[in-house]
A tleap script that builds the chain and sets N, CA, C and O, in Angstrom:
source leaprc.protein.ff14SB
mol = sequence {
  NMET SER LYS ASP ASP LEU LYS LYS ILE GLU
  GLY ILE GLY PRO LYS ILE ALA GLU ILE LEU
  SER SER LYS GLY ILE LYS THR PHE ALA ASP
  LEU SER LYS ALA LYS ALA ASP ASN LEU LYS
  LYS ILE LEU ASP GLU ALA GLY PRO LYS PHE
  ASN ILE HIE ASP PRO ALA THR TRP SER LYS
  GLN ALA ALA LEU ALA ALA LYS GLY SER TRP
  ASP GLU LEU LYS LYS LEU GLN ASP VAL LEU
  ASN ALA GLY LYS THR LYS CLYS
}
set mol.1.N position { -15.041 -3.534 -12.486 }
set mol.1.CA position { -13.736 -2.916 -12.338 }
set mol.1.C position { -12.722 -3.999 -11.964 }
set mol.1.O position { -12.964 -4.788 -11.051 }
set mol.2.N position { -11.609 -4.034 -12.655 }
set mol.2.CA position { -10.593 -5.034 -12.354 }
set mol.2.C position { -9.727 -4.570 -11.187 }
set mol.2.O position { -9.626 -3.381 -10.886 }
set mol.3.N position { -9.112 -5.550 -10.548 }
set mol.3.CA position { -8.243 -5.256 -9.422 }
set mol.3.C position { -6.807 -5.150 -9.901 }
set mol.3.O position { -6.401 -5.834 -10.840 }
set mol.4.N position { -6.038 -4.283 -9.244 }
set mol.4.CA position { -4.601 -4.215 -9.486 }
set mol.4.C position { -3.914 -5.126 -8.478 }
set mol.4.O position { -4.507 -5.495 -7.464 }
set mol.5.N position { -2.687 -5.482 -8.748 }
set mol.5.CA position { -1.911 -6.302 -7.821 }
set mol.5.C position { -1.273 -5.391 -6.775 }
set mol.5.O position { -0.164 -4.890 -6.960 }
set mol.6.N position { -1.990 -5.189 -5.683 }
set mol.6.CA position { -1.512 -4.281 -4.639 }
set mol.6.C position { -0.227 -4.773 -3.984 }
set mol.6.O position { 0.451 -4.008 -3.299 }
set mol.7.N position { 0.113 -6.046 -4.190 }
set mol.7.CA position { 1.353 -6.576 -3.632 }
set mol.7.C position { 2.587 -5.964 -4.292 }
set mol.7.O position { 3.704 -6.162 -3.813 }
set mol.8.N position { 2.401 -5.229 -5.377 }
set mol.8.CA position { 3.522 -4.527 -6.007 }
set mol.8.C position { 3.952 -3.318 -5.181 }
set mol.8.O position { 4.997 -2.719 -5.436 }
set mol.9.N position { 3.137 -2.969 -4.194 }
set mol.9.CA position { 3.456 -1.855 -3.296 }
set mol.9.C position { 4.320 -2.389 -2.160 }
set mol.9.O position { 3.939 -3.339 -1.476 }
set mol.10.N position { 5.483 -1.778 -1.961 }
set mol.10.CA position { 6.391 -2.185 -0.887 }
set mol.10.C position { 5.671 -2.076 0.451 }
set mol.10.O position { 5.138 -1.022 0.800 }
set mol.11.N position { 5.662 -3.189 1.203 }
set mol.11.CA position { 5.001 -3.213 2.504 }
set mol.11.C position { 3.652 -3.911 2.485 }
set mol.11.O position { 3.066 -4.145 3.542 }
set mol.12.N position { 3.141 -4.253 1.286 }
set mol.12.CA position { 1.852 -4.940 1.180 }
set mol.12.C position { 2.089 -6.360 0.692 }
set mol.12.O position { 2.642 -6.585 -0.385 }
set mol.13.N position { 1.659 -7.307 1.505 }
set mol.13.CA position { 1.728 -8.716 1.137 }
set mol.13.C position { 0.333 -9.239 0.822 }
set mol.13.O position { -0.627 -8.469 0.787 }
set mol.14.N position { 0.218 -10.543 0.594 }
set mol.14.CA position { -1.073 -11.122 0.207 }
set mol.14.C position { -2.203 -10.867 1.207 }
set mol.14.O position { -3.318 -10.527 0.809 }
set mol.15.N position { -1.924 -11.027 2.486 }
set mol.15.CA position { -2.976 -10.847 3.504 }
set mol.15.C position { -3.449 -9.395 3.568 }
set mol.15.O position { -4.650 -9.133 3.641 }
set mol.16.N position { -2.513 -8.459 3.541 }
set mol.16.CA position { -2.892 -7.042 3.601 }
set mol.16.C position { -3.651 -6.654 2.338 }
set mol.16.O position { -4.615 -5.893 2.407 }
set mol.17.N position { -3.227 -7.169 1.185 }
set mol.17.CA position { -3.948 -6.891 -0.064 }
set mol.17.C position { -5.390 -7.385 0.046 }
set mol.17.O position { -6.320 -6.721 -0.412 }
set mol.18.N position { -5.564 -8.552 0.655 }
set mol.18.CA position { -6.903 -9.120 0.855 }
set mol.18.C position { -7.736 -8.238 1.794 }
set mol.18.O position { -8.916 -7.991 1.542 }
set mol.19.N position { -7.116 -7.774 2.863 }
set mol.19.CA position { -7.807 -6.900 3.825 }
set mol.19.C position { -8.234 -5.601 3.145 }
set mol.19.O position { -9.373 -5.159 3.298 }
set mol.20.N position { -7.324 -4.995 2.398 }
set mol.20.CA position { -7.646 -3.740 1.712 }
set mol.20.C position { -8.776 -3.955 0.708 }
set mol.20.O position { -9.684 -3.130 0.603 }
set mol.21.N position { -8.717 -5.055 -0.021 }
set mol.21.CA position { -9.756 -5.368 -1.003 }
set mol.21.C position { -11.118 -5.497 -0.331 }
set mol.21.O position { -12.128 -5.039 -0.865 }
set mol.22.N position { -11.141 -6.125 0.845 }
set mol.22.CA position { -12.409 -6.296 1.566 }
set mol.22.C position { -12.982 -4.960 2.036 }
set mol.22.O position { -14.172 -4.859 2.335 }
set mol.23.N position { -12.126 -3.934 2.099 }
set mol.23.CA position { -12.557 -2.590 2.502 }
set mol.23.C position { -12.785 -1.686 1.296 }
set mol.23.O position { -12.966 -0.477 1.444 }
set mol.24.N position { -12.774 -2.283 0.085 }
set mol.24.CA position { -13.071 -1.516 -1.121 }
set mol.24.C position { -11.866 -0.888 -1.791 }
set mol.24.O position { -12.011 -0.142 -2.760 }
set mol.25.N position { -10.673 -1.182 -1.283 }
set mol.25.CA position { -9.445 -0.655 -1.893 }
set mol.25.C position { -8.880 -1.766 -2.767 }
set mol.25.O position { -8.176 -2.657 -2.293 }
set mol.26.N position { -9.207 -1.690 -4.063 }
set mol.26.CA position { -8.879 -2.783 -4.976 }
set mol.26.C position { -7.924 -2.390 -6.087 }
set mol.26.O position { -7.369 -3.256 -6.763 }
set mol.27.N position { -7.726 -1.094 -6.283 }
set mol.27.CA position { -6.873 -0.635 -7.378 }
set mol.27.C position { -5.810 0.321 -6.847 }
set mol.27.O position { -5.905 0.835 -5.733 }
set mol.28.N position { -4.796 0.542 -7.679 }
set mol.28.CA position { -3.772 1.522 -7.310 }
set mol.28.C position { -4.407 2.896 -7.120 }
set mol.28.O position { -4.018 3.649 -6.228 }
set mol.29.N position { -5.389 3.220 -7.967 }
set mol.29.CA position { -6.071 4.518 -7.844 }
set mol.29.C position { -6.790 4.622 -6.503 }
set mol.29.O position { -6.736 5.662 -5.847 }
set mol.30.N position { -7.470 3.538 -6.091 }
set mol.30.CA position { -8.145 3.531 -4.782 }
set mol.30.C position { -7.131 3.787 -3.669 }
set mol.30.O position { -7.350 4.619 -2.789 }
set mol.31.N position { -6.027 3.061 -3.726 }
set mol.31.CA position { -5.011 3.162 -2.680 }
set mol.31.C position { -4.344 4.534 -2.685 }
set mol.31.O position { -3.999 5.064 -1.630 }
set mol.32.N position { -4.165 5.106 -3.873 }
set mol.32.CA position { -3.508 6.419 -3.952 }
set mol.32.C position { -4.338 7.510 -3.291 }
set mol.32.O position { -3.794 8.520 -2.844 }
set mol.33.N position { -5.657 7.313 -3.226 }
set mol.33.CA position { -6.554 8.304 -2.616 }
set mol.33.C position { -6.743 8.082 -1.119 }
set mol.33.O position { -7.298 8.935 -0.425 }
set mol.34.N position { -6.283 6.943 -0.625 }
set mol.34.CA position { -6.481 6.608 0.787 }
set mol.34.C position { -5.495 7.377 1.663 }
set mol.34.O position { -4.322 7.523 1.316 }
set mol.35.N position { -5.975 7.854 2.776 }
set mol.35.CA position { -5.135 8.571 3.739 }
set mol.35.C position { -4.441 7.546 4.647 }
set mol.35.O position { -5.020 6.521 5.005 }
set mol.36.N position { -3.204 7.845 5.003 }
set mol.36.CA position { -2.411 6.925 5.821 }
set mol.36.C position { -3.105 6.588 7.138 }
set mol.36.O position { -3.055 5.442 7.582 }
set mol.37.N position { -3.755 7.573 7.770 }
set mol.37.CA position { -4.412 7.280 9.051 }
set mol.37.C position { -5.604 6.343 8.866 }
set mol.37.O position { -5.888 5.531 9.746 }
set mol.38.N position { -6.301 6.444 7.743 }
set mol.38.CA position { -7.403 5.513 7.471 }
set mol.38.C position { -6.867 4.106 7.199 }
set mol.38.O position { -7.453 3.115 7.635 }
set mol.39.N position { -5.749 4.029 6.475 }
set mol.39.CA position { -5.133 2.730 6.215 }
set mol.39.C position { -4.660 2.102 7.519 }
set mol.39.O position { -4.819 0.899 7.727 }
set mol.40.N position { -4.081 2.912 8.395 }
set mol.40.CA position { -3.618 2.415 9.695 }
set mol.40.C position { -4.790 1.876 10.506 }
set mol.40.O position { -4.666 0.853 11.180 }
set mol.41.N position { -5.928 2.564 10.441 }
set mol.41.CA position { -7.123 2.113 11.158 }
set mol.41.C position { -7.585 0.753 10.627 }
set mol.41.O position { -7.952 -0.128 11.404 }
set mol.42.N position { -7.565 0.587 9.306 }
set mol.42.CA position { -7.943 -0.695 8.699 }
set mol.42.C position { -7.017 -1.803 9.208 }
set mol.42.O position { -7.476 -2.893 9.550 }
set mol.43.N position { -5.719 -1.519 9.256 }
set mol.43.CA position { -4.758 -2.511 9.744 }
set mol.43.C position { -4.982 -2.822 11.219 }
set mol.43.O position { -4.936 -3.984 11.625 }
set mol.44.N position { -5.225 -1.793 12.018 }
set mol.44.CA position { -5.474 -1.991 13.448 }
set mol.44.C position { -6.697 -2.868 13.670 }
set mol.44.O position { -6.695 -3.743 14.536 }
set mol.45.N position { -7.750 -2.627 12.877 }
set mol.45.CA position { -8.978 -3.414 12.999 }
set mol.45.C position { -8.770 -4.863 12.566 }
set mol.45.O position { -9.497 -5.754 13.005 }
set mol.46.N position { -7.781 -5.099 11.707 }
set mol.46.CA position { -7.516 -6.452 11.202 }
set mol.46.C position { -6.823 -7.332 12.242 }
set mol.46.O position { -6.789 -8.555 12.100 }
set mol.47.N position { -6.278 -6.717 13.274 }
set mol.47.CA position { -5.668 -7.504 14.340 }
set mol.47.C position { -4.234 -7.107 14.634 }
set mol.47.O position { -3.607 -6.371 13.872 }
set mol.48.N position { -3.724 -7.610 15.760 }
set mol.48.CA position { -2.412 -7.193 16.246 }
set mol.48.C position { -1.253 -7.503 15.300 }
set mol.48.O position { -0.263 -6.772 15.290 }
set mol.49.N position { -1.352 -8.559 14.514 }
set mol.49.CA position { -0.218 -8.863 13.635 }
set mol.49.C position { -0.123 -7.918 12.439 }
set mol.49.O position { 0.867 -7.943 11.707 }
set mol.50.N position { -1.142 -7.089 12.237 }
set mol.50.CA position { -1.114 -6.142 11.126 }
set mol.50.C position { -0.792 -4.717 11.565 }
set mol.50.O position { -0.415 -3.887 10.737 }
set mol.51.N position { -0.935 -4.426 12.857 }
set mol.51.CA position { -0.732 -3.039 13.284 }
set mol.51.C position { 0.738 -2.632 13.361 }
set mol.51.O position { 1.043 -1.477 13.659 }
set mol.52.N position { 1.648 -3.566 13.097 }
set mol.52.CA position { 3.068 -3.203 13.044 }
set mol.52.C position { 3.436 -2.577 11.696 }
set mol.52.O position { 4.494 -1.960 11.565 }
set mol.53.N position { 2.571 -2.735 10.704 }
set mol.53.CA position { 2.841 -2.213 9.366 }
set mol.53.C position { 2.576 -0.711 9.306 }
set mol.53.O position { 1.641 -0.200 9.922 }
set mol.54.N position { 3.420 -0.022 8.551 }
set mol.54.CA position { 3.311 1.432 8.412 }
set mol.54.C position { 2.914 1.776 6.977 }
set mol.54.O position { 3.721 1.623 6.060 }
set mol.55.N position { 1.675 2.242 6.773 }
set mol.55.CA position { 1.197 2.541 5.425 }
set mol.55.C position { 1.531 3.949 4.933 }
set mol.55.O position { 0.945 4.408 3.953 }
set mol.56.N position { 2.449 4.635 5.585 }
set mol.56.CA position { 2.726 6.042 5.270 }
set mol.56.C position { 3.082 6.285 3.805 }
set mol.56.O position { 2.729 7.330 3.258 }
set mol.57.N position { 3.770 5.348 3.158 }
set mol.57.CA position { 4.201 5.564 1.770 }
set mol.57.C position { 3.310 4.874 0.740 }
set mol.57.O position { 3.513 5.045 -0.462 }
set mol.58.N position { 2.341 4.107 1.187 }
set mol.58.CA position { 1.540 3.304 0.256 }
set mol.58.C position { 0.795 4.157 -0.759 }
set mol.58.O position { 0.747 3.805 -1.938 }
set mol.59.N position { 0.219 5.262 -0.331 }
set mol.59.CA position { -0.540 6.118 -1.257 }
set mol.59.C position { 0.369 6.702 -2.333 }
set mol.59.O position { -0.002 6.756 -3.506 }
set mol.60.N position { 1.553 7.136 -1.931 }
set mol.60.CA position { 2.503 7.698 -2.904 }
set mol.60.C position { 2.942 6.627 -3.900 }
set mol.60.O position { 2.994 6.871 -5.106 }
set mol.61.N position { 3.258 5.443 -3.386 }
set mol.61.CA position { 3.646 4.347 -4.276 }
set mol.61.C position { 2.512 4.004 -5.244 }
set mol.61.O position { 2.741 3.802 -6.436 }
set mol.62.N position { 1.297 3.942 -4.719 }
set mol.62.CA position { 0.136 3.585 -5.540 }
set mol.62.C position { -0.133 4.630 -6.614 }
set mol.62.O position { -0.545 4.294 -7.725 }
set mol.63.N position { 0.100 5.897 -6.285 }
set mol.63.CA position { -0.099 6.960 -7.279 }
set mol.63.C position { 0.861 6.771 -8.450 }
set mol.63.O position { 0.477 6.952 -9.606 }
set mol.64.N position { 2.099 6.411 -8.156 }
set mol.64.CA position { 3.076 6.157 -9.215 }
set mol.64.C position { 2.664 4.942 -10.044 }
set mol.64.O position { 2.756 4.964 -11.271 }
set mol.65.N position { 2.211 3.890 -9.377 }
set mol.65.CA position { 1.778 2.681 -10.083 }
set mol.65.C position { 0.560 2.965 -10.953 }
set mol.65.O position { 0.468 2.473 -12.078 }
set mol.66.N position { -0.369 3.752 -10.438 }
set mol.66.CA position { -1.588 4.078 -11.190 }
set mol.66.C position { -1.252 4.834 -12.473 }
set mol.66.O position { -1.937 4.685 -13.485 }
set mol.67.N position { -0.186 5.650 -12.427 }
set mol.67.CA position { 0.243 6.409 -13.610 }
set mol.67.C position { 1.129 5.577 -14.531 }
set mol.67.O position { 1.467 6.008 -15.634 }
set mol.68.N position { 1.503 4.387 -14.074 }
set mol.68.CA position { 2.409 3.563 -14.865 }
set mol.68.C position { 3.854 4.022 -14.789 }
set mol.68.O position { 4.662 3.698 -15.660 }
set mol.69.N position { 4.178 4.773 -13.750 }
set mol.69.CA position { 5.545 5.288 -13.560 }
set mol.69.C position { 6.388 4.243 -12.819 }
set mol.69.O position { 6.812 4.460 -11.684 }
set mol.70.N position { 6.618 3.114 -13.479 }
set mol.70.CA position { 7.268 1.975 -12.829 }
set mol.70.C position { 8.720 2.263 -12.461 }
set mol.70.O position { 9.188 1.811 -11.416 }
set mol.71.N position { 9.442 3.010 -13.303 }
set mol.71.CA position { 10.836 3.331 -12.985 }
set mol.71.C position { 10.921 4.212 -11.743 }
set mol.71.O position { 11.768 4.004 -10.874 }
set mol.72.N position { 10.033 5.195 -11.676 }
set mol.72.CA position { 9.988 6.082 -10.509 }
set mol.72.C position { 9.601 5.301 -9.255 }
set mol.72.O position { 10.156 5.523 -8.179 }
set mol.73.N position { 8.645 4.388 -9.405 }
set mol.73.CA position { 8.220 3.555 -8.278 }
set mol.73.C position { 9.393 2.704 -7.795 }
set mol.73.O position { 9.613 2.583 -6.590 }
set mol.74.N position { 10.134 2.123 -8.708 }
set mol.74.CA position { 11.283 1.290 -8.347 }
set mol.74.C position { 12.316 2.109 -7.576 }
set mol.74.O position { 12.873 1.628 -6.589 }
set mol.75.N position { 12.577 3.343 -8.015 }
set mol.75.CA position { 13.532 4.210 -7.311 }
set mol.75.C position { 13.066 4.482 -5.886 }
set mol.75.O position { 13.863 4.448 -4.948 }
set mol.76.N position { 11.778 4.751 -5.728 }
set mol.76.CA position { 11.230 4.984 -4.392 }
set mol.76.C position { 11.349 3.719 -3.549 }
set mol.76.O position { 11.771 3.774 -2.394 }
set mol.77.N position { 10.978 2.588 -4.124 }
set mol.77.CA position { 11.013 1.338 -3.368 }
set mol.77.C position { 12.434 0.933 -2.983 }
set mol.77.O position { 12.635 0.236 -1.988 }
set mol.78.N position { 13.414 1.368 -3.766 }
set mol.78.CA position { 14.805 1.057 -3.442 }
set mol.78.C position { 15.253 1.701 -2.132 }
set mol.78.O position { 16.219 1.244 -1.521 }
set mol.79.N position { 14.567 2.755 -1.692 }
set mol.79.CA position { 14.918 3.410 -0.428 }
set mol.79.C position { 13.945 3.047 0.691 }
set mol.79.O position { 13.972 3.641 1.769 }
set mol.80.N position { 13.083 2.061 0.419 }
set mol.80.CA position { 12.113 1.627 1.421 }
set mol.80.C position { 12.458 0.234 1.932 }
set mol.80.O position { 13.090 -0.563 1.239 }
set mol.81.N position { 12.033 -0.036 3.148 }
set mol.81.CA position { 12.142 -1.359 3.746 }
set mol.81.C position { 10.803 -1.651 4.394 }
set mol.81.O position { 10.446 -1.027 5.393 }
set mol.82.N position { 10.053 -2.600 3.833 }
set mol.82.CA position { 8.707 -2.929 4.311 }
set mol.82.C position { 7.794 -1.707 4.268 }
set mol.82.O position { 6.921 -1.544 5.120 }
set mol.83.N position { 8.003 -0.854 3.273 }
set mol.83.CA position { 7.152 0.315 3.100 }
set mol.83.C position { 7.606 1.547 3.850 }
set mol.83.O position { 7.023 2.620 3.699 }
set mol.84.N position { 8.656 1.400 4.666 }
set mol.84.CA position { 9.165 2.528 5.441 }
set mol.84.C position { 10.511 2.962 4.880 }
set mol.84.O position { 11.246 2.149 4.318 }
set mol.85.N position { 10.833 4.239 5.032 }
set mol.85.CA position { 12.134 4.729 4.598 }
set mol.85.C position { 13.223 4.054 5.421 }
set mol.85.O position { 13.150 4.005 6.648 }
set mol.86.N position { 14.236 3.531 4.725 }
set mol.86.CA position { 15.344 2.872 5.428 }
set mol.86.C position { 16.090 3.893 6.264 }
set mol.86.O position { 16.257 5.045 5.864 }
set mol.87.N position { 16.535 3.453 7.431 }
set mol.87.CA position { 17.272 4.350 8.329 }
set mol.87.C position { 18.744 4.184 8.151 }
set mol.87.O position { 19.526 4.857 8.822 }
savepdb mol mol.pdb
quit
């Protein structure tokens, strides 16, 4: 199974993509099925510099990417800042 570039998800950088991959989350489909609380636990286990990240929108973004809905994903990402809704 090939890996998707999870860094296309707002809020995921190279290190987080590596952490998710090590936990078996390698594709947009994998990420779209992941629950935010499980993702938060993975980040917490990775150390203090990762627990500031909020994965609340990652599954929704990944679902759009998995479907190839790039325009819709871009619209969603335009209202996000580091994966969180801009205030």
